[in-house]
C-alpha positions in Angstrom: 70.1 179.2 156.4 69.6 176.2 158.6 69.6 172.8 157.1 66.2 171.3 157.8 66.4 168.6 155.1 66.4 164.9 156.1 69.7 163.0 156.1 70.0 159.3 155.2 72.5 156.9 156.6 74.6 155.5 153.6 75.2 152.3 155.5 71.7 151.2 156.7 69.1 153.7 155.4 68.1 155.3 158.7 66.6 158.7 158.2 67.4 161.6 160.5 64.5 164.0 160.4 64.9 167.5 161.7 61.3 167.6 163.0 61.7 164.4 165.0 65.4 164.6 166.0 66.7 161.6 168.0 65.5 162.2 171.6 66.5 158.7 172.7 70.1 159.6 171.9 70.1 163.3 173.1 69.1 165.1 170.0 65.9 167.1 170.5 63.2 167.6 167.8 63.9 170.6 165.5 67.7 170.2 165.8 69.3 171.1 162.5 71.8 168.8 161.0 74.6 171.3 161.7 73.5 171.3 165.4 73.6 167.5 165.8 76.8 166.8 167.7 79.8 165.4 165.8 79.9 162.6 168.4 76.3 161.5 167.5 76.1 158.1 165.7 73.4 156.4 163.7 71.1 154.8 166.2 70.7 151.7 164.0 74.2 150.8 162.8 76.6 153.1 164.7 78.3 155.0 161.9 79.1 158.7 162.3 77.6 161.8 160.7 80.1 161.7 157.9 78.3 158.6 156.6 75.0 160.4 156.0 73.9 162.1 152.8 71.3 164.9 152.5 68.0 163.5 151.1 67.3 164.9 147.6 
């Protein structure tokens, strides 16, 4: 099953939302977390995907 939960940056608190994506940085709305490229970084502080946690 696709991961459509929100993911929160552990460094700055930015929230990646599946429904919104990050179009300004090449991630279209409704892009699951697994589909977000490994090269993508937090648009606020620049850390990688490995610094995000799934929102509970």
